[in-house]
C-alpha positions as MATLAB code, in Angstrom:
seq = 'MWVQGAVLCEPLKQLYLSNPLSSNGTRFLTNHYQKRRSSVVVMSMTTKGAAVPIMVNGCNGKMGSSVILAANSAGLQILPKSFGPEKEAGNTVEVFGNEIKIHGPSERESVLASLYDDYPNMIVVDYTVPDLVNDNADLYCRVGVPFVMGTTGGDRDILYKTVDASKVYAVISPQMGKQVVAFLAAMEIMAGQFPDAFAGYSLHVKESHQAGKLDTSGTAKAVISCFKKLGVSFDDEIEMIRDPKEQVELVGVPEEHLSGHAFHLYYLSSPDKTVSFEFQHNVCGRSIYAEGTVDAVLFLAKKIQSRADKRIYNMIDVLREGNMR';
ca = [
     -13.841  -12.960   24.534;
     -14.286   -9.271   23.591;
     -13.446   -8.297   27.018;
     -10.622  -10.023   27.575;
      -9.254   -8.599   24.031;
     -10.085   -5.273   25.409;
      -8.232   -5.984   28.616;
      -5.160   -7.116   26.569;
      -5.132   -3.905   24.434;
      -5.915   -1.275   26.814;
      -2.247   -0.721   28.014;
      -1.106   -0.367   24.512;
      -4.036    2.025   23.755;
      -2.674    4.566   26.732;
       0.954    3.948   25.474;
      -0.160    5.071   21.997;
      -2.266    7.982   23.287;
       0.229    9.201   25.224;
       2.897    9.387   22.572;
       1.216    9.007   18.985;
       3.509   10.431   16.867;
       6.752    9.174   18.123;
       8.535    6.975   15.807;
      10.025    4.347   18.673;
       6.452    4.678   20.124;
       5.213    3.417   16.887;
       7.743    0.831   16.571;
       7.136   -0.547   20.112;
       3.412   -0.519   18.940;
       4.032   -2.433   16.248;
       6.084   -5.039   17.761;
       3.406   -5.625   20.217;
       0.706   -5.698   17.445;
       2.568   -8.637   15.731;
       3.511  -10.279   19.401;
      -0.490  -10.207   20.347;
      -1.668  -11.470   16.577;
      -1.367  -14.987   17.785;
      -3.342  -14.701   21.269;
      -6.098  -12.069   20.446;
      -6.502  -12.521   16.694;
      -7.087  -16.253   16.907;
      -9.627  -15.912   19.481;
     -11.683  -13.522   17.924;
     -11.659  -14.997   14.878;
     -12.542  -18.658   16.060;
     -15.973  -17.237   17.607;
     -18.475  -18.883   15.448;
     -20.659  -16.431   13.175;
     -18.243  -13.462   14.067;
     -18.141  -11.129   11.503;
     -14.483   -9.733   10.061;
     -14.194   -6.184   10.700;
     -13.019   -4.532    7.450;
     -11.612   -0.887    6.767;
     -11.980    0.315    3.341;
      -9.695    2.918    2.282;
     -11.219    4.947   -0.798;
     -14.687    3.970    0.210;
     -16.397    6.641   -1.510;
     -14.616    5.794   -4.640;
     -16.387    3.629   -7.389;
     -14.689    0.377   -6.262;
     -14.155    0.899   -2.621;
     -18.527    1.462   -2.357;
     -18.921   -1.718   -4.571;
     -16.685   -3.647   -2.010;
     -18.821   -2.157    0.550;
     -22.046   -3.257   -1.017;
     -20.375   -6.835   -1.441;
     -18.974   -7.064    1.961;
     -22.600   -6.147    3.341;
     -24.221   -8.817    1.387;
     -21.417  -11.143    2.919;
     -21.990  -10.115    6.681;
     -18.591   -8.461    7.050;
     -18.470   -5.596    9.377;
     -17.531   -2.054    7.826;
     -15.614   -0.174   10.399;
     -16.390    3.649   10.284;
     -13.259    4.905    9.294;
     -11.459    5.303    6.053;
      -8.565    6.865    4.321;
      -8.926    9.689    1.766;
      -7.077   12.745    0.282;
      -6.743   15.814    2.483;
      -9.630   17.734    0.827;
     -12.325   15.469    2.150;
     -10.770   14.949    5.622;
     -13.252   15.114    8.596;
     -16.295   14.427    6.500;
     -18.186   11.594    7.173;
     -20.320    9.956    4.015;
     -22.571    7.340    4.114;
     -21.745    4.259    1.877;
     -24.923    1.714    1.373;
     -26.114    2.314    5.135;
     -22.709    2.714    6.608;
     -21.264    5.937    7.844;
     -17.730    6.431    7.336;
     -15.505    9.137    8.699;
     -12.599   10.195    6.336;
      -9.175   10.906    7.446;
      -6.612   12.919    5.432;
      -2.752   11.693    5.187;
      -1.445   13.480    8.386;
      -3.460   11.330   10.883;
      -3.368    7.965    8.972;
      -0.851    6.231   11.328;
      -2.829    7.373   14.621;
      -6.059    6.482   13.117;
      -4.775    3.099   11.825;
      -2.933    2.239   14.840;
      -6.236    3.163   17.390;
      -8.529    1.111   15.109;
      -6.419   -2.046   15.125;
      -6.179   -2.075   18.790;
      -9.945   -1.746   18.915;
     -10.308   -4.589   16.251;
      -7.377   -6.834   16.377;
      -8.796   -9.160   13.740;
      -9.355   -6.439   11.393;
      -8.328   -6.418    7.634;
      -7.666   -3.367    5.622;
      -9.004   -3.167    1.941;
      -7.109   -0.765   -0.090;
      -8.706    0.829   -3.010;
      -7.303    4.208   -3.278;
      -4.881    5.435   -6.077;
      -1.598    4.261   -7.607;
       0.708    6.543   -6.398;
      -0.417    5.707   -2.656;
       0.130    2.000   -3.076;
       3.573    1.679   -1.443;
       3.110    4.404    1.207;
      -0.354    2.719    2.071;
       1.458   -0.890    2.426;
       4.282    0.771    4.320;
       2.052    2.004    6.879;
       0.039   -1.066    7.154;
       3.130   -3.040    7.467;
       4.516   -0.782   10.252;
       1.268   -0.952   12.208;
       1.188   -4.900   11.473;
      -2.557   -4.861   10.403;
      -3.035   -7.392    7.242;
      -4.359   -6.082    4.283;
      -5.913   -6.794    0.778;
      -4.228   -4.436   -2.208;
      -6.613   -4.218   -4.822;
      -5.117   -0.890   -6.068;
      -2.798   -1.194   -9.144;
       0.157    0.554   -9.711;
       3.002    1.854   -7.527;
       6.676   -0.135   -7.387;
       5.384   -3.868   -6.940;
       9.046   -5.207   -6.272;
       9.228   -2.827   -3.360;
       5.657   -3.710   -2.481;
       6.362   -7.143   -2.086;
       9.740   -6.533   -0.441;
       8.325   -4.477    2.186;
       5.391   -6.912    3.046;
       8.008   -9.992    2.999;
       9.976   -7.842    5.450;
       7.432   -7.165    7.988;
       5.512  -10.856    7.835;
       2.355   -9.370    7.478;
      -0.428  -11.137    5.840;
      -1.639   -9.582    2.537;
      -3.628  -10.663   -0.483;
      -1.797   -8.735   -3.318;
      -3.401   -8.901   -7.093;
      -3.407   -6.725   -9.904;
      -6.531   -8.787  -10.720;
      -9.784   -9.349   -8.295;
     -12.014  -10.645  -10.939;
     -12.447  -14.545  -10.005;
     -13.179  -15.514  -13.794;
     -10.438  -13.184  -14.930;
      -7.764  -15.060  -12.315;
      -8.985  -18.197  -13.599;
      -8.127  -17.259  -17.035;
      -4.781  -15.916  -15.865;
      -4.266  -19.182  -14.000;
      -4.721  -21.013  -17.069;
      -2.337  -18.642  -18.883;
       0.262  -19.523  -15.989;
      -0.187  -23.443  -16.527;
       0.321  -23.052  -20.182;
       3.593  -20.953  -20.145;
       4.884  -23.435  -17.670;
       4.100  -26.764  -19.634;
       4.638  -25.397  -23.190;
       7.662  -22.742  -23.035;
       8.253  -20.881  -26.561;
       4.952  -22.907  -27.906;
       4.422  -19.359  -29.695;
       8.081  -18.221  -30.471;
       8.541  -15.884  -33.254;
       4.973  -14.671  -33.177;
       4.091  -10.934  -32.346;
       1.742   -9.635  -29.901;
      -0.630   -6.575  -30.137;
      -2.570   -5.322  -27.020;
      -5.371   -3.214  -26.516;
      -7.011   -2.419  -23.346;
     -10.093   -0.070  -22.324;
     -11.083    1.014  -19.111;
     -13.053    4.077  -17.763;
     -11.422    7.656  -18.428;
     -10.605    8.100  -14.775;
      -8.247    4.932  -14.612;
      -4.796    6.290  -14.913;
      -2.336    3.539  -14.908;
      -1.883    0.545  -17.630;
      -3.962   -2.561  -16.820;
      -2.070   -4.705  -14.308;
      -3.779   -7.556  -15.808;
      -2.709   -7.010  -19.295;
       0.716   -6.779  -17.796;
       0.317  -10.245  -16.145;
      -1.143  -11.525  -19.354;
       1.803  -10.197  -21.488;
       4.192  -11.698  -18.914;
       2.753  -15.310  -19.658;
       2.727  -14.513  -23.579;
       6.460  -13.573  -22.978;
       7.424  -17.131  -21.376;
       5.650  -18.867  -24.378;
       8.134  -17.026  -26.750;
       6.108  -13.931  -28.274;
       7.982  -11.220  -29.069;
       6.339   -7.670  -27.684;
       7.728   -4.387  -27.717;
       6.038   -3.289  -24.350;
       3.336   -0.897  -26.061;
       0.233   -1.406  -24.682;
      -2.562    0.374  -26.588;
      -4.587    2.170  -23.753;
      -8.006    3.620  -24.862;
      -9.628    5.935  -22.369;
     -11.560    8.386  -25.080;
     -15.434    7.357  -24.434;
     -16.063    8.112  -28.147;
     -13.467    5.614  -29.285;
     -14.638    3.367  -26.561;
     -18.087    3.061  -27.934;
     -17.408    3.027  -31.810;
     -13.932    1.062  -31.897;
     -14.130   -1.251  -28.552;
     -17.807   -1.590  -28.493;
     -18.314   -0.870  -24.894;
     -22.003   -0.129  -24.158;
     -22.660    3.626  -23.135;
     -24.181    2.617  -19.773;
     -20.791    0.931  -18.565;
     -18.362    3.659  -20.063;
     -17.769    4.873  -16.442;
     -17.109    1.115  -15.468;
     -15.468   -1.399  -17.458;
     -12.463   -3.346  -18.530;
     -12.176   -4.645  -21.712;
      -8.666   -6.279  -23.283;
      -7.729   -7.593  -26.319;
      -4.543   -9.926  -27.110;
      -3.675  -10.046  -31.093;
      -1.235  -12.870  -31.897;
       0.280  -13.458  -35.263;
       2.628  -15.638  -36.997;
       5.900  -14.388  -38.689;
       4.689  -14.922  -42.053;
       1.247  -13.575  -40.879;
      -0.651  -16.862  -41.731;
      -1.966  -17.730  -38.496;
      -3.603  -15.693  -35.863;
      -5.178  -15.899  -32.360;
      -7.041  -13.606  -30.090;
      -7.853  -13.817  -26.620;
     -10.234  -11.229  -25.275;
     -12.146  -10.834  -21.966;
     -14.561   -7.787  -21.239;
     -15.945   -6.778  -17.714;
     -18.728   -4.255  -17.642;
     -19.449   -2.968  -13.789;
     -17.474   -3.714  -11.142;
     -19.253   -6.248   -8.954;
     -17.160   -8.983  -10.294;
     -14.009   -7.372   -8.483;
     -15.783   -6.426   -5.364;
     -17.183  -10.336   -4.735;
     -13.446  -11.441   -5.556;
     -12.451   -9.004   -2.814;
     -14.649  -10.094   -0.266;
     -13.351  -13.766   -1.095;
      -9.801  -12.638   -0.869;
     -10.795  -10.939    2.789;
     -12.495  -14.385    4.122;
      -9.599  -16.364    2.696;
      -7.006  -14.174    4.306;
      -8.742  -14.443    7.503;
      -8.924  -18.084    7.613;
      -4.821  -18.036    6.890;
      -4.383  -15.827    9.892;
      -6.413  -17.850   12.092;
      -4.918  -20.986   11.123;
      -1.096  -19.316   11.446;
      -0.226  -20.197    8.092;
       3.827  -19.974    7.424;
       3.031  -18.229    4.147;
       2.139  -14.645    4.441;
       1.777  -13.114    0.990;
      -1.013  -14.354   -1.275;
      -2.462  -13.527   -4.630;
      -6.027  -14.219   -6.141;
      -4.495  -17.660   -7.621;
      -4.140  -18.820   -4.141;
      -7.462  -17.846   -3.449;
      -9.089  -19.724   -6.482;
      -6.911  -22.799   -5.386;
      -8.396  -23.043   -1.883;
     -11.569  -23.841   -3.616;
     -14.122  -22.458   -1.265;
     -15.276  -19.210   -3.027;
     -18.905  -18.389   -2.790;
];
């Protein structure tokens, strides 16, 4: 089967190597990647016991490395290339036994297209930085490679429009932790079935993450959206806590998890302040997100294999599938 896949891909590989930076050439290759997905990708994925190849962009970051550890345990194939900043380009890093070469922005498209040619059933996992969300997604869609977007931030409306127009398969979620996603799903159900149940109530939101997290919590934004459907009044100001001293003394974050945690508190109060509700979810470490990301990869691989009509998914879709490890 792999021999057949290699034969099918070789003419495209030669075409790409002969004109790697041509926009017309890239467009031509993209069309061919999309056309051959139904023939080559489905054949390779139906091989019993075949490991899904994944490219983890941001592999030497805290989340990227956690995903690789979880992927190793799940038997996924870690591809030896990753995107990183220009200052790291050309370096080879070892992440939990996997040697991975870092490629900078200037060579992203040629590297991704060549890798997708060699591994037509690959899936990209993105844990880079918020500023690169839209550029990276645009690249994945141009090449035609399916992806799991774990990076928060960016313009999410443009992100969804880009993926929808490309017809690429993707899982996009601001939250990859399975249990937290289940809480989000419950909030969505409550908001849908009991609109304005909390009409007149005010909301205050605090979120604490490691100091390196630059953007506001995507999970907090999703929960707030549900509260608004329930009629809650909110001024759109989320209290972001990034100072380690405040995190320990005011929030209660264990010192050993200052470098990796996600604490959220939602405080609701009635107009006359006589009734209050608190919703809280706290996570220490990153394993919950890494395991959820692996589940998203396996879920997406099945959707590609079955040629599902729907192309864009979130973690609630993954939960609903009911086959999480």
